[in-house]
N, C-alpha and C positions, 0 to 999 in steps of 0.2 A: 184330692179335694177334701176339705174339712166339713164334717156334718156338725153344724153348730147346735143342733138340737141335742146331740149326745156328747158334745165336746166337754171334757172334764178338765177345766183350767187348773184346778188344784193338783190333779194327777200329772198333767203335762208340764206345768211350770213351777208348781209349788206355791202359787198365789191365786187369789180370787180377786175380782174387781168389785166395783160399786155399781149399784143399780142407778139408772138415770131416772129422776123423778119427773122430768119434764124438760126444763132448760137448765139442768144442773151439771152439765159436762164440765164447765169451767171450775166449779166447786170440786167435783170428783177428781179432776186433774190436780188441783192444789192439795186435796186431802191425801191422795195417793203419793204425791211427792213428799209431803211432810211425814207420812207414815214410813217412808223408806230412808229417813234421816235418823239413824240410831239414837243420837243424843236427844233429838226432839221427841221421839217416841218414848224414851226413858223418862224425860221430863214430864210428859203427859201422864204416864203411868204413876209417877210419884206425886201428882197433884192431890191435895187433900180433898176428900169428899166425905160426906156423912151418910149414915144409913137412912136418913130422912130425905136425902137428895133424890130427885127423880130425873132420869136422863132428859126428859122433855123440858125440864126447867133449869138444867145445869149444863152449861157448855163443857166444862171439864169432864163431868161424868159421861155425858153423851159422847165426847171424843174418846174417852177411855174405853167405853163400850164398843164404839166403832172400830178402834184399833185392835181390841181384843178379838172381835169377830173377823177382821181382816186376817189376823194371825191364825185363828183356829177353825174358822168356818170352812166347810167344803163347798159352799155355794156363794154366789155374789151377795153382797151385803147392802141392805137398805140404809139410806141416810135420813129417813124421816124423823127419827128422834133428835138428831143433830139440828136439822132445819127447824124443828119445833123449839129447840133450845135457843135458837136465834130470834124467836118470836115470829117466825114466818108461818103463814098458813099455806094451803094448797096453791092458791093463786100466786103467791110469791115464788113458789118453786117453778112456776112456768114463765117467770120473768127472768130475762138475762140480766145478771148483775156484773159489776166490774170485779175481776179476780183480784186486782191489787187492793181494792177497797176491802174486799172480804178478808184478804190476808192481813191487812192492817188491823181491822176490827177484831178478828180472831186472835191475833197475837196480843193485842191490848187486853182483851178479856182474860186470856190465859196468864199474861204477865201479872195482872191484878190478883188473880187467884194464887199465883206462885209466890208473890211477895209475902204471903202469910207464912210460908214454910221456908223462906230464904232460898228458894230454888231458882230465882230469877236469873242467876248467872248461867244457868243451863241453856237459857234461850239466847 
């Protein structure tokens, strides 16, 4: 029997998961899937950001930060900065959204940012 209070996901599997903010399991599934696509993750890490960007106001920076934490954190990772970068408040996090629509919007936003650096071919 697994004791989930003391279970160390990173130690057992090499991975950590995402915290559910309310009704964000659909988003977490999409983000974890995208994270495990090496070319996508590389493209996200290469997206241009500036030192003036804040994760809560920049989808690319919020996604870079989230992917970094998934890679290096020992504990499950929160998605609040990313949902803030979508313009969502706490109420929106408790609303079920369409995963296909989220994927479309996310990819459009990332594609717009990547056009600046001619990285769009990576998507």
